[in-house]
Residue frames as qw, qx, qy, qz and C-alpha x, y, z in Angstrom:
[[0.113, 0.970, 0.010, 0.214, 24.15, -10.94, -32.86],
 [0.467, -0.799, 0.374, 0.060, 26.94, -11.08, -30.29],
 [0.833, -0.067, 0.461, 0.300, 28.60, -13.97, -32.08],
 [0.576, 0.696, 0.230, 0.362, 28.81, -11.94, -35.32],
 [0.069, -0.964, 0.167, -0.195, 30.27, -8.91, -33.52],
 [0.661, -0.613, 0.424, 0.089, 32.73, -11.01, -31.55],
 [0.834, 0.178, 0.391, 0.346, 33.95, -12.90, -34.62],
 [0.412, 0.830, 0.074, 0.369, 34.55, -9.58, -36.40],
 [0.228, -0.909, 0.267, -0.225, 36.47, -8.27, -33.37],
 [0.943, -0.071, -0.256, 0.200, 38.25, -11.13, -31.52],
 [0.144, 0.753, -0.398, 0.504, 40.49, -8.63, -29.69],
 [0.646, -0.574, 0.346, -0.365, 39.90, -10.34, -26.35],
 [0.950, -0.122, 0.286, 0.019, 41.08, -13.77, -27.46],
 [0.706, 0.655, -0.132, 0.235, 43.87, -12.66, -29.85],
 [0.741, -0.228, -0.180, 0.605, 46.27, -11.74, -27.09],
 [0.237, 0.572, 0.098, 0.779, 46.00, -8.01, -27.91],
 [0.368, -0.678, 0.017, -0.636, 44.13, -7.07, -24.75],
 [0.776, -0.500, 0.297, -0.243, 44.70, -9.95, -22.38],
 [0.175, 0.576, -0.797, -0.045, 47.72, -12.26, -21.98],
 [0.175, 0.010, -0.979, 0.101, 45.88, -15.15, -20.30],
 [0.630, -0.315, -0.194, -0.682, 42.53, -16.41, -19.20],
 [0.373, -0.301, 0.782, -0.398, 41.74, -18.48, -16.10],
 [0.713, 0.053, -0.576, -0.397, 40.65, -22.06, -16.70],
 [0.767, -0.386, 0.403, -0.317, 39.69, -24.98, -14.54],
 [0.311, -0.330, 0.874, 0.176, 41.48, -28.36, -14.73],
 [0.589, 0.402, 0.693, -0.107, 38.32, -29.75, -16.43],
 [0.444, 0.853, 0.025, -0.272, 38.43, -27.03, -19.09],
 [0.060, -0.685, 0.678, 0.259, 42.15, -27.69, -19.69],
 [0.440, -0.052, 0.893, 0.082, 41.44, -31.40, -20.16],
 [0.564, 0.627, 0.498, -0.201, 38.45, -30.69, -22.42],
 [0.356, 0.889, -0.174, -0.230, 40.72, -28.49, -24.61],
 [0.914, 0.324, -0.170, 0.175, 43.42, -31.11, -24.83],
 [0.702, -0.582, 0.088, 0.400, 46.07, -29.75, -22.45],
 [0.657, 0.554, 0.077, 0.506, 49.40, -28.77, -23.95],
 [0.521, -0.126, -0.197, 0.821, 51.89, -26.04, -23.38],
 [0.064, -0.581, -0.246, -0.774, 49.30, -23.27, -23.78],
 [0.630, -0.697, -0.250, -0.235, 48.39, -23.87, -20.12],
 [0.437, 0.301, -0.559, 0.637, 50.42, -22.95, -17.04],
 [0.538, -0.672, -0.491, 0.136, 50.04, -22.53, -13.29],
 [0.004, -0.838, 0.187, -0.513, 50.65, -19.31, -11.46],
 [0.230, 0.342, -0.736, 0.537, 52.72, -19.34, -8.30],
 [0.465, -0.152, 0.491, -0.721, 49.50, -19.50, -6.28],
 [0.343, 0.063, 0.937, -0.023, 48.41, -22.62, -8.18],
 [0.545, 0.593, 0.280, -0.522, 45.74, -21.00, -10.38],
 [0.588, 0.153, 0.674, 0.420, 45.57, -22.48, -13.86],
 [0.237, 0.727, -0.049, -0.642, 45.76, -20.16, -16.85],
 [0.721, 0.398, 0.476, 0.308, 45.61, -20.45, -20.66],
 [0.293, -0.367, 0.247, 0.848, 47.87, -18.23, -22.74],
 [0.465, 0.801, 0.352, -0.138, 46.37, -15.84, -25.27],
 [0.559, 0.279, -0.337, -0.704, 46.54, -15.31, -28.42],
 [0.781, -0.028, 0.527, -0.335, 44.43, -18.32, -28.30],
 [0.171, -0.242, 0.871, 0.393, 45.59, -21.32, -30.36],
 [0.300, 0.412, 0.860, -0.033, 41.93, -22.02, -31.04],
 [0.264, 0.733, 0.111, -0.617, 41.24, -18.73, -32.81],
 [0.696, 0.366, 0.524, 0.326, 40.73, -19.41, -36.50],
 [0.350, 0.020, 0.292, 0.890, 42.00, -17.19, -39.30],
 [0.114, -0.578, -0.522, -0.616, 38.46, -15.87, -39.73],
 [0.170, -0.405, 0.341, -0.832, 38.37, -14.73, -36.09],
 [0.801, -0.303, -0.198, -0.476, 36.00, -17.52, -35.06],
 [0.429, -0.481, 0.718, -0.264, 36.65, -19.74, -32.10],
 [0.530, 0.256, -0.754, -0.290, 37.38, -23.24, -33.33],
 [0.314, -0.142, -0.894, 0.288, 36.35, -24.83, -29.99],
 [0.300, -0.379, -0.039, -0.875, 33.27, -22.65, -29.37],
 [0.782, -0.385, -0.335, -0.358, 31.23, -25.40, -27.68],
 [0.834, -0.228, -0.359, 0.351, 34.21, -26.33, -25.42],
 [0.255, 0.619, -0.210, 0.713, 35.55, -22.82, -24.66],
 [0.324, -0.127, -0.669, 0.657, 36.32, -21.89, -21.02],
 [0.150, -0.757, -0.615, 0.162, 33.64, -20.28, -18.84],
 [0.217, -0.614, -0.009, 0.759, 35.54, -17.01, -18.76],
 [0.082, -0.066, 0.598, 0.795, 35.36, -16.86, -22.55],
 [0.075, -0.515, -0.822, -0.230, 31.64, -17.71, -22.47],
 [0.234, -0.803, -0.502, 0.221, 30.77, -14.91, -20.07],
 [0.356, -0.338, 0.069, 0.868, 33.20, -12.11, -21.05],
 [0.293, 0.821, 0.447, 0.200, 31.61, -9.00, -22.52],
 [0.396, 0.041, 0.005, 0.917, 33.65, -5.96, -23.60],
 [0.090, 0.436, 0.297, -0.845, 32.22, -2.48, -23.19],
 [0.300, 0.190, -0.486, -0.798, 31.01, -2.41, -26.81],
 [0.339, -0.194, -0.895, -0.215, 29.15, -5.69, -26.51],
 [0.104, -0.425, -0.698, 0.567, 27.51, -4.48, -23.28],
 [0.196, 0.382, 0.011, -0.903, 26.30, -1.35, -25.09],
 [0.362, 0.046, -0.708, -0.605, 24.92, -3.45, -27.97],
 [0.284, -0.283, -0.910, 0.107, 23.16, -5.83, -25.55],
 [0.043, -0.475, -0.527, 0.703, 21.69, -2.86, -23.68],
 [0.331, 0.751, 0.540, 0.185, 20.35, -1.32, -26.92],
 [0.184, -0.851, 0.007, 0.491, 22.57, 1.73, -26.57],
 [0.002, 0.558, -0.600, -0.572, 24.63, 1.01, -29.69],
 [0.862, 0.360, 0.026, -0.357, 23.14, -0.53, -32.83],
 [0.860, -0.122, 0.424, 0.255, 24.93, -3.68, -34.02],
 [0.657, 0.645, 0.168, 0.351, 25.74, -2.10, -37.40],
 [0.027, -0.939, 0.228, -0.257, 27.49, 0.78, -35.59],
 [0.698, -0.568, 0.435, 0.027, 29.38, -1.64, -33.37],
 [0.868, 0.218, 0.331, 0.299, 30.60, -3.59, -36.41],
 [0.404, 0.835, -0.004, 0.374, 31.77, -0.31, -37.98],
 [0.352, -0.863, 0.331, -0.148, 33.61, 0.58, -34.75],
 [0.841, -0.271, 0.436, 0.172, 35.38, -2.77, -34.75],
 [0.739, 0.527, 0.217, 0.358, 36.37, -2.27, -38.38],
 [0.102, 0.937, -0.144, 0.300, 37.77, 1.17, -37.52],
 [0.602, -0.684, 0.412, -0.004, 39.81, -0.28, -34.64],
 [0.867, 0.013, 0.408, 0.284, 41.30, -2.96, -36.90],
 [0.547, 0.738, 0.116, 0.378, 42.08, -0.45, -39.68],
 [0.139, -0.931, 0.247, -0.229, 43.73, 1.86, -37.18],
 [0.777, -0.446, 0.429, 0.115, 45.71, -1.05, -35.70],
 [0.819, 0.334, 0.297, 0.360, 46.92, -1.93, -39.24],
 [0.299, 0.872, -0.041, 0.385, 47.99, 1.67, -39.89],
 [0.456, -0.814, 0.344, -0.108, 49.78, 1.80, -36.52],
 [0.868, -0.179, 0.404, 0.225, 51.58, -1.48, -37.20],
 [0.699, 0.554, 0.197, 0.407, 52.66, -0.34, -40.72],
 [0.097, 0.923, -0.130, 0.349, 53.84, 3.06, -39.53],
 [0.635, -0.677, 0.373, -0.002, 55.75, 1.59, -36.58],
 [0.878, 0.079, 0.355, 0.311, 57.39, -0.93, -38.91],
 [0.513, 0.746, 0.084, 0.417, 58.37, 1.86, -41.30],
 [0.195, -0.920, 0.238, -0.243, 59.80, 4.03, -38.49],
 [0.738, -0.488, 0.459, 0.079, 61.85, 1.02, -37.36],
 [0.147, 0.609, -0.653, -0.426, 63.13, 0.53, -40.91],
 [0.398, 0.048, 0.916, 0.015, 61.18, -2.64, -41.52],
 [0.110, -0.202, -0.711, -0.664, 58.85, -3.56, -44.38],
 [0.525, -0.161, 0.102, -0.829, 55.23, -2.47, -43.87],
 [0.893, -0.159, -0.049, -0.417, 53.28, -5.17, -42.10],
 [0.534, 0.375, -0.719, 0.239, 56.52, -6.89, -41.05],
 [0.160, -0.240, 0.693, -0.661, 55.31, -6.81, -37.45],
 [0.290, -0.350, -0.887, -0.085, 52.89, -9.39, -36.15],
 [0.379, -0.705, -0.267, -0.537, 49.80, -8.00, -34.46],
 [0.764, -0.575, -0.257, 0.138, 50.99, -9.35, -31.11],
 [0.647, -0.031, -0.072, 0.758, 54.29, -7.42, -31.57],
 [0.099, 0.804, 0.260, 0.526, 52.62, -4.01, -31.81],
 [0.461, -0.884, -0.015, -0.079, 53.17, -2.90, -28.21],
 [0.783, -0.358, 0.223, 0.457, 56.71, -4.30, -28.03],
 [0.558, 0.409, 0.308, 0.653, 57.55, -2.66, -31.38],
 [0.054, -0.902, -0.144, -0.404, 56.28, 0.71, -30.17],
 [0.655, -0.731, 0.093, 0.166, 58.38, 0.33, -27.02],
 [0.749, -0.025, 0.290, 0.595, 61.45, -0.36, -29.22],
 [0.330, 0.678, 0.271, 0.598, 60.68, 2.70, -31.29],
 [0.333, -0.926, -0.054, -0.172, 60.38, 4.92, -28.23],
 [0.744, -0.548, 0.201, 0.326, 63.67, 3.59, -26.89],
 [0.633, -0.113, 0.443, 0.624, 65.64, 3.84, -30.15],
 [0.381, 0.694, 0.484, 0.372, 63.76, 6.26, -32.42],
 [0.246, 0.058, -0.001, 0.967, 64.39, 9.85, -33.29],
 [0.071, 0.619, 0.644, -0.444, 61.52, 11.78, -31.66],
 [0.138, 0.618, -0.086, -0.769, 61.90, 14.61, -34.23],
 [0.059, -0.091, 0.820, 0.562, 61.65, 12.32, -37.25],
 [0.568, 0.060, -0.145, -0.808, 58.32, 12.50, -39.11],
 [0.639, -0.001, -0.742, -0.202, 58.09, 8.66, -39.28],
 [0.264, -0.077, -0.781, 0.560, 58.45, 8.46, -35.49],
 [0.261, 0.128, 0.310, -0.905, 55.76, 11.06, -34.91],
 [0.615, 0.075, -0.447, -0.645, 53.46, 9.41, -37.49],
 [0.533, -0.036, -0.842, 0.067, 53.89, 6.02, -35.82],
 [0.109, -0.122, -0.677, 0.718, 53.24, 7.41, -32.40],
 [0.418, 0.092, 0.011, -0.904, 50.10, 9.20, -33.62],
 [0.678, 0.006, -0.573, -0.461, 48.61, 6.04, -35.15],
 [0.448, -0.058, -0.835, 0.314, 49.55, 3.96, -32.11],
 [0.083, 0.120, 0.506, -0.850, 47.92, 6.46, -29.70],
 [0.550, 0.062, -0.200, -0.809, 44.83, 6.60, -31.90],
 [0.619, -0.021, -0.769, -0.157, 44.58, 2.79, -31.78],
 [0.290, -0.116, -0.766, 0.561, 44.90, 2.75, -28.01],
 [0.254, 0.085, 0.248, -0.931, 42.32, 5.50, -27.63],
 [0.637, 0.004, -0.441, -0.633, 39.77, 3.57, -29.72],
 [0.566, -0.085, -0.812, 0.114, 40.35, 0.41, -27.69],
 [0.132, -0.124, -0.614, 0.768, 39.94, 2.34, -24.42],
 [0.366, 0.064, 0.006, -0.928, 36.87, 4.19, -25.64],
 [0.720, 0.073, -0.332, -0.605, 34.99, 1.22, -27.09],
 [0.785, 0.065, -0.614, -0.049, 36.39, -2.10, -25.85],
 [0.739, -0.350, -0.437, 0.374, 38.34, -1.96, -22.57],
 [0.087, -0.962, -0.063, -0.249, 38.38, 1.40, -20.72],
 [0.536, -0.785, 0.299, 0.080, 41.27, 0.62, -18.38],
 [0.922, 0.286, 0.045, 0.257, 43.53, -0.93, -21.07],
 [0.247, -0.847, 0.410, 0.230, 47.24, -0.39, -20.52],
 [0.808, 0.516, -0.284, -0.010, 49.52, -1.46, -23.32]]
């Protein structure tokens, strides 16, 4: 059940909600090392997200070797499903709504910035909105439309996935 929901969602490993995940040296070695890993100034080892191991279908390509943090993480929605408070079918519909809203936000931000719809990568969404706020005309309908969709996306993420999320 959780695997199906997580594959449909994959927000936590895509880099949209988190920039990095802690890993042990053993986990790094098991995953093949590379430039996706770095050490913080205090020596802690981290792996950058959007995860290189996330397949196009949203599934983890190294599921059996994934870091412990990835194995044990549960978003708010998954916790509600596991507790029997939200049916899985409703959770899948919520995830679909979040992704649809994200797509609309991305397209409207691109349009307000004068770019082709869907010209922005998913990981660029927050940076693109920041650019729009800095350079856009607050009175323009495209600006207001983009801001509306972006805020709606953030509110869904905060409500269902990660309550304290700050873009």
